[in-house]
C-alpha positions as CSV (number, residue, x, y, z in Angstrom):
1,M,0.0,0.0,0.0
2,D,1.5,3.4,-1.0
3,K,2.2,6.2,1.4
4,A,-0.6,8.5,0.1
5,L,-3.2,5.7,0.6
6,K,-2.0,5.0,4.1
7,G,-2.3,8.8,4.8
8,E,-5.9,8.8,3.5
9,I,-6.9,5.9,5.7
10,F,-5.3,7.6,8.7
11,R,-7.1,10.9,7.8
12,K,-10.5,9.2,7.4
13,T,-10.1,7.4,10.7
14,I,-9.6,10.7,12.3
15,H,-12.5,12.0,10.3
16,I,-14.8,9.4,11.8
17,L,-13.5,10.2,15.3
18,A,-15.1,13.7,14.7
19,Y,-18.5,12.1,15.6
20,P,-17.7,11.6,19.3
21,Y,-16.6,15.2,19.3
22,A,-20.1,16.1,17.9
23,V,-21.7,14.1,20.7
24,L,-19.4,16.0,23.2
25,A,-20.4,19.3,21.6
26,F,-24.1,18.4,21.8
27,S,-23.7,17.6,25.5
28,A,-22.1,21.0,26.0
29,K,-24.9,22.8,24.0
30,E,-26.6,24.1,27.1
31,D,-23.4,25.8,28.1
32,I,-22.7,27.8,25.0
33,I,-19.4,29.1,26.4
34,S,-18.1,25.5,26.7
35,L,-19.4,24.7,23.2
36,F,-17.7,27.8,21.8
37,G,-14.6,27.1,23.9
38,L,-14.1,23.6,22.4
39,T,-14.3,24.9,18.9
40,F,-12.2,28.0,19.6
41,L,-9.5,25.8,21.2
42,I,-9.2,23.6,18.1
43,V,-9.0,26.5,15.7
44,L,-6.6,28.4,18.0
45,V,-4.1,25.4,18.1
46,D,-4.4,25.2,14.3
47,F,-3.8,28.9,13.9
48,L,-0.8,28.7,16.3
49,R,0.5,25.8,14.3
50,I,0.8,28.0,11.3
51,K,2.5,30.9,13.1
52,F,5.0,28.9,15.3
53,K,7.3,26.5,13.6
54,P,8.1,24.4,16.6
55,L,4.4,23.7,17.2
56,N,4.0,23.1,13.5
57,R,6.8,20.5,13.6
58,L,5.2,18.8,16.6
59,I,1.7,18.7,14.9
60,F,3.3,17.2,11.7
61,L,5.2,14.6,13.8
62,L,1.9,13.5,15.3
63,W,-0.6,14.1,12.5
64,G,1.6,14.7,9.4
65,R,0.1,11.7,7.4
66,S,-3.3,13.2,7.6
67,I,-2.5,16.8,6.6
68,R,-3.0,17.6,3.0
69,A,-0.8,20.0,1.0
70,H,-3.3,22.9,1.0
71,E,-3.5,22.7,4.9
72,R,0.2,23.1,5.5
73,R,0.1,26.9,5.5
74,N,-3.6,27.4,6.1
75,L,-6.2,26.3,8.7
76,S,-6.8,22.6,8.4
77,D,-10.0,20.8,7.5
78,A,-10.1,19.8,11.2
79,S,-10.7,23.4,12.1
80,V,-13.4,23.7,9.4
81,M,-15.0,20.5,10.7
82,A,-14.9,21.7,14.3
83,F,-16.6,24.9,13.3
84,G,-19.1,23.0,11.2
85,I,-20.0,20.8,14.2
86,F,-20.4,23.9,16.4
87,I,-22.7,25.5,13.9
88,N,-24.7,22.3,13.4
89,V,-25.2,21.7,17.1
90,L,-26.1,25.3,17.7
91,I,-28.7,25.4,14.9
92,F,-30.1,21.9,14.8
93,G,-29.6,20.5,18.4
94,K,-30.4,16.8,18.5
95,Y,-31.0,16.6,14.8
96,A,-27.4,17.6,14.2
97,L,-26.3,14.3,15.7
98,V,-28.1,12.4,13.0
99,G,-27.1,14.8,10.2
100,L,-23.4,14.7,11.3
101,A,-23.4,10.9,11.5
102,I,-24.7,10.8,7.9
103,S,-22.1,13.3,6.6
104,I,-19.1,12.2,8.6
105,I,-19.5,8.4,8.2
106,G,-20.8,8.6,4.6
107,D,-18.0,10.9,3.5
108,A,-15.4,8.6,5.1
109,F,-16.8,5.5,3.4
110,S,-17.1,7.4,0.1
111,A,-13.5,8.6,0.2
112,L,-11.9,5.3,1.2
113,F,-14.0,3.1,-1.1
114,G,-13.5,5.6,-4.0
115,K,-9.7,5.5,-3.5
116,F,-9.5,1.7,-3.4
117,F,-12.2,0.8,-5.9
118,G,-13.1,3.9,-7.8
119,K,-13.1,3.2,-11.6
120,R,-15.7,5.6,-13.0
121,R,-14.6,9.0,-12.1
122,L,-16.2,12.4,-12.6
123,K,-14.0,15.4,-13.6
124,N,-13.8,16.5,-10.0
125,G,-12.0,13.2,-9.1
126,K,-15.0,11.7,-7.2
127,S,-16.2,8.2,-8.2
128,I,-19.5,6.5,-8.7
129,E,-18.2,3.7,-6.5
130,G,-17.6,6.2,-3.7
131,F,-21.1,7.6,-4.2
132,I,-22.5,4.0,-3.8
133,A,-20.3,3.5,-0.7
134,F,-21.7,6.7,0.9
135,N,-25.2,5.4,0.4
136,F,-24.4,2.0,1.7
137,A,-23.0,3.5,4.9
138,V,-26.1,5.6,5.2
139,F,-28.3,2.5,4.7
140,I,-26.6,0.9,7.7
141,L,-27.1,4.1,9.7
142,A,-30.8,4.1,8.6
143,I,-31.2,0.5,9.8
144,L,-29.7,1.4,13.1
145,S,-32.0,4.4,13.5
146,G,-35.1,2.1,13.7
147,D,-38.3,4.0,13.0
148,M,-36.3,6.9,11.5
149,F,-35.2,4.7,8.6
150,L,-36.7,6.6,5.7
151,P,-35.8,10.2,6.7
152,V,-32.2,9.1,7.5
153,L,-32.0,7.2,4.1
154,L,-33.4,10.2,2.2
155,A,-31.3,12.8,4.0
156,G,-28.2,10.6,3.3
157,F,-29.1,10.2,-0.4
158,I,-29.5,14.0,-0.8
159,T,-26.2,14.6,1.0
160,S,-24.4,12.1,-1.1
161,I,-25.4,13.9,-4.3
162,F,-23.8,17.1,-2.9
163,E,-20.7,15.1,-1.9
164,L,-20.4,13.6,-5.3
165,F,-20.4,17.0,-7.0
166,S,-17.8,18.5,-4.5
167,V,-19.5,21.3,-2.6
168,P,-17.0,23.9,-1.3
169,L,-15.7,23.4,2.3
170,E,-17.2,19.9,2.5
171,N,-16.4,19.4,6.2
172,L,-18.7,22.4,6.9
173,T,-21.3,22.2,4.2
174,L,-22.1,18.5,4.1
175,G,-23.0,18.5,7.8
176,L,-25.3,21.5,7.3
177,I,-26.9,19.9,4.3
178,S,-27.5,16.5,6.0
179,S,-28.7,18.1,9.3
180,S,-31.0,20.6,7.6
181,T,-32.4,17.9,5.2
182,F,-33.0,15.5,8.1
183,F,-34.6,18.2,10.2
184,I,-37.0,19.2,7.4
185,L,-37.9,15.6,6.6
186,Q,-38.4,14.6,10.2
187,R,-40.3,17.6,11.2
188,T,-42.5,17.6,8.1
189,F,-43.3,14.0,7.4
190,W,-42.2,12.0,10.5
191,N,-43.1,14.4,13.3
192,N,-44.9,11.7,15.4
193,Y,-41.7,9.6,15.8
194,T,-39.3,10.0,18.6
195,L,-35.8,11.0,17.6
196,H,-33.1,8.7,19.0
197,P,-29.7,10.2,18.0
198,L,-27.3,7.7,16.5
């Protein structure tokens, strides 16, 4: 396995670990200062990494395999994701946990499956196989969600279309797309069901 592929596996493993951070952020939602503090701390460390070379070297030593070229001198996608989780939880509350599960897990499956097995690629580099993997992951989440199967599946499918066509700042926008879509579907068509966050 080549170095770039190992780096992508490491990166997407970290990506999936953003979901426990989302649960932590949700639990801190009542204390807006703590919720903001968690996000601010992540962005601050990332900003300091850019400004101070010794910290930058330490971060690269620990996480270098997961940092893409465009992140080396700019804020990382981790900061964008932390901010996205903050905004999602702030706006959508418990619905954000479902929306973020869809976007985080679906995107990770899409990226890894697309890297390994992607044969039919669009001009943006995304693959049809990755799109299918995103929807397979969402199907598993939908099964786990019980009586929320259909809104999870539909929100995931809509989100996967946006992921396939590469929306800007995916780590921010995909979560907002999936959370808002799930929120609208659940509140409009499945309002009688109890929401059990994934």
